[in-house]
N, C-alpha and C positions, 0 to 999 in steps of 0.2 A: 197634417199628419193623416195618412190614409192607410197605413199598414199596422197590423197588430201582431206582436210576437206570439207564436203558438205555445211558448213555454210559460212566460211570465205575464203575458197580456199587456205589455208595455206598448204605448202608441209610438209609432215610428214614421219618419218621413219616407217617401217613396224610394229615394236613392240611398238611404242610410244602410250601411252594411249589416248583414245578419250577425247576430251574436254580440252586439255592442251593449245590450242591456243586461242579460243574465248569462252571457257566455254559453248560449245554447243549453240552458238548464244546468250548467255546472255550478252556478251560484244559487244558494238557497235564499229566498226572500224571507224577511221577518214574518212571523205568523200574523194572521189577520187580527187576532185579539189585541196585538200590540198597537194597532191603529186606534183602539178605543182610548188609549192614554192621551192621545193628542187631538182627538176629535172635538172635544169641548161640548159634547152632547149629553154627558152623564155628570152626576154630582161628583163622582170620583175623578173624571178627567178634568173637570173645571178646577178642582182642588189641586190636582197634579200640575196643571198649567200655571196656576197661581204660585206654586212653590218650586218649580223646576230649577230656578236659579239657586235657591237654598240647597236643594239636593245636589246640584252640581258643585257648589262651593264646599259642601261637606266632604266631598270625595277628592277635591283637587290636590290636597296635600297627602294623599295616600302614598305610602311607599310601596315599591314594586319588588317582589322577590320571586325566584324561580328555583326549581330543583336542578335544572341543567341548562346552562346557557352555552350555546354552540357558537364557536368562532370559525369563520371561513374566510380565508385571505383571497379567494377568487373574485370577490366583489365587495363593494363598500356597503355595509349595512350597520345600522346602529346596534342592534342585537337580534338574535334569533333564539327563541325559547322552545325547548322540547320538554314535555312533562307538565307537571302541575304548576299553575301560576297562583301566587298569593298576593293579596293586597292587605296591608296593615294600616288600619285607619285609627288615628288618635281621637281623643275626645273632642266633640263639637264645642263644648263649653268647659271653662276651667273648673277644677274641683273646689277651689276656695275663692275667697274674695280678692286674692292677690291679682295684680295686673299680669296679663299674659305677656310673654316676651318672645320676640321673633328675631331671627338673624336675617338681615337683608343682603349680605354679601358685598357690601360696598365699604371701602375704607373712608374714614373721616378725613376730609381735606382741610 
């Protein structure tokens, strides 16, 4: 790799097309402080890395909601959202000593 993008400073190969990394500065890169979460050099980042799977698991069952979902028949897309996006997250732990119940979506055979 002997070329450096003048916009995002990505390392590139000599014959690699321009704009493949940041689309000529049209894509905003995450802020530099976000790297401290995954660096493992601070007490906070070490704690974050130890618990990242727990954080991910706590949000995997979040339901998605939006104020305006746009449907366009010109191309195939899952959904396109305009406006505010909402995520509704349930409790991580049950309220009582009762066993949690889940629906798996499979018929008993």
